[in-house]
C-alpha positions as CSV (number, residue, x, y, z in Angstrom):
1,X,124.8,112.6,91.5
2,X,121.2,112.6,92.7
3,X,120.2,109.0,92.0
4,X,121.9,107.4,95.1
5,X,120.0,109.8,97.4
6,X,116.7,109.1,95.6
7,X,117.3,105.4,95.7
8,X,118.2,105.4,99.5
9,X,115.1,107.6,100.2
10,X,112.8,105.4,98.1
11,X,114.2,102.2,99.7
12,X,113.6,103.6,103.1
13,X,110.0,104.6,102.4
14,X,109.2,101.3,100.7
15,X,110.7,99.4,103.7
16,X,108.4,101.6,105.9
17,X,105.4,100.4,104.0
18,X,104.7,103.2,101.6
19,X,102.9,101.9,98.5
20,X,102.7,105.1,96.5
21,X,105.7,107.3,96.0
22,X,105.8,110.5,93.9
23,X,108.9,111.9,92.3
24,X,108.5,115.6,91.4
25,X,110.5,116.4,88.3
26,X,109.3,120.0,87.9
27,X,112.9,121.4,88.5
28,X,114.6,118.6,86.6
29,X,116.0,119.8,83.3
30,X,117.1,116.4,82.1
31,X,117.9,112.9,83.3
32,X,120.7,110.5,82.5
33,X,120.2,106.8,82.1
34,X,121.5,106.1,85.6
35,X,118.7,108.3,87.1
36,X,116.1,106.7,84.9
37,X,117.3,103.2,85.8
38,X,117.1,104.2,89.5
39,X,113.5,105.4,89.0
40,X,112.7,102.1,87.1
41,X,114.1,100.1,90.0
42,X,112.0,102.0,92.5
43,X,108.9,101.4,90.3
44,X,109.7,97.7,90.1
45,X,110.1,97.3,93.8
46,X,106.9,99.2,94.4
47,X,104.9,97.3,91.9
48,X,106.0,94.1,93.6
49,X,103.9,95.3,96.6
50,X,100.2,95.0,96.6
51,X,98.9,98.3,95.0
52,X,102.4,99.8,94.8
53,X,103.1,102.5,92.3
54,X,105.7,105.1,91.4
55,X,104.2,108.4,90.2
56,X,106.1,111.1,88.3
57,X,104.9,114.6,88.9
58,X,105.4,117.4,86.3
59,X,107.8,115.4,84.2
60,X,107.8,118.1,81.4
61,X,108.1,117.2,77.7
62,X,111.8,116.3,77.6
63,X,111.7,114.1,80.7
64,X,108.5,112.4,79.6
65,X,110.0,111.6,76.2
66,X,113.1,110.2,77.8
67,X,111.1,107.9,80.0
68,X,108.8,106.9,77.2
69,X,111.8,106.3,74.8
70,X,113.1,103.7,77.2
71,X,109.6,102.2,77.7
72,X,109.6,103.1,81.3
73,X,106.1,104.7,81.1
74,X,104.8,101.1,81.5
75,X,106.5,100.8,84.9
76,X,105.4,104.1,86.4
77,X,102.5,106.6,86.1
78,X,103.7,109.9,84.5
79,X,101.5,112.9,85.6
80,X,98.5,110.7,86.5
81,X,95.4,113.0,86.3
82,X,93.8,111.3,89.4
83,X,96.8,111.4,91.7
84,X,96.0,112.5,95.2
85,X,98.8,115.1,95.2
86,X,97.7,116.6,91.9
87,X,95.5,119.5,93.2
88,X,97.6,120.1,96.3
89,X,101.1,120.1,94.8
90,X,102.0,123.7,95.8
91,X,101.2,123.1,99.5
92,X,103.0,119.8,99.4
93,X,106.1,121.3,97.9
94,X,106.1,124.1,100.6
95,X,106.1,121.4,103.3
96,X,108.8,119.2,101.9
97,X,112.2,118.8,103.5
98,X,115.2,117.3,101.9
99,X,116.0,113.7,102.7
100,X,119.1,113.1,104.8
101,X,122.0,112.7,102.4
102,X,123.9,109.5,102.9
103,X,127.6,109.6,102.9
104,X,129.1,109.8,99.4
105,X,129.5,106.4,97.9
106,X,133.0,105.1,97.3
107,X,134.2,104.2,93.8
108,X,133.1,100.5,94.1
109,X,129.6,101.5,95.5
110,X,129.2,104.2,92.9
111,X,130.1,101.8,90.0
112,X,127.7,99.1,91.6
113,X,124.9,101.7,91.7
114,X,125.4,102.7,88.0
115,X,125.6,99.0,87.0
116,X,122.4,98.1,88.8
117,X,120.6,101.0,87.2
118,X,121.6,99.9,83.7
119,X,120.8,96.3,84.4
120,X,117.3,97.4,85.4
121,X,117.0,99.4,82.2
122,X,118.2,96.4,80.2
123,X,115.6,94.2,81.9
124,X,112.7,96.6,81.1
125,X,112.5,95.5,77.4
126,X,114.4,93.9,74.5
127,X,115.2,97.3,72.9
128,X,116.9,98.5,76.1
129,X,118.8,95.2,76.5
130,X,120.4,95.8,73.1
131,X,121.0,99.5,73.7
132,X,122.7,99.0,77.1
133,X,124.4,95.7,76.7
134,X,127.8,97.2,76.0
135,X,127.4,99.6,78.9
136,X,126.5,96.8,81.3
137,X,129.5,94.7,80.1
138,X,131.8,97.7,80.5
139,X,130.5,98.4,84.0
140,X,130.7,94.8,85.1
141,X,134.4,94.8,84.0
142,X,135.0,98.1,85.7
143,X,133.4,96.9,88.9
144,X,135.4,93.7,88.9
145,X,138.6,95.7,88.5
146,X,137.7,98.2,91.3
147,X,136.8,95.3,93.6
148,X,140.2,93.7,92.9
149,X,142.0,96.9,93.6
150,X,140.0,97.4,96.8
151,X,140.9,93.9,98.0
152,X,144.6,94.5,97.1
153,X,144.5,97.7,99.1
154,X,143.2,95.8,102.2
155,X,146.1,93.4,102.2
């Protein structure tokens, strides 16, 4: 539910020239693979920029383990001790405002988003490629079917 908003906001900030984005997970009790794939995609897009980095703030033990289990700790910095925001996080949180929520994605766009997130996870390492291969295949088939139905509905 949250990953399309995070992706849209991250893409907007990267396009605006940001090279360091921090995602605060202090209130996050758990992440699914789509959310982690979305974070990994943002980290990849940032790292393609000179000096770009995705930093994770206050991941907590469970979220840290989830990211590490998928090998994503090599794509992003989790609770980096030297982060500029580290000693000022309370003030920063107090001044945050929610990003503008894009319209809810349709079925085709939602399936495309979930597929892309899992493709990114699969590309992160060989272990993930094996773990998510069936999910990616299923999502590719589901997307193709939804696209066919959408085309038929337009006729």
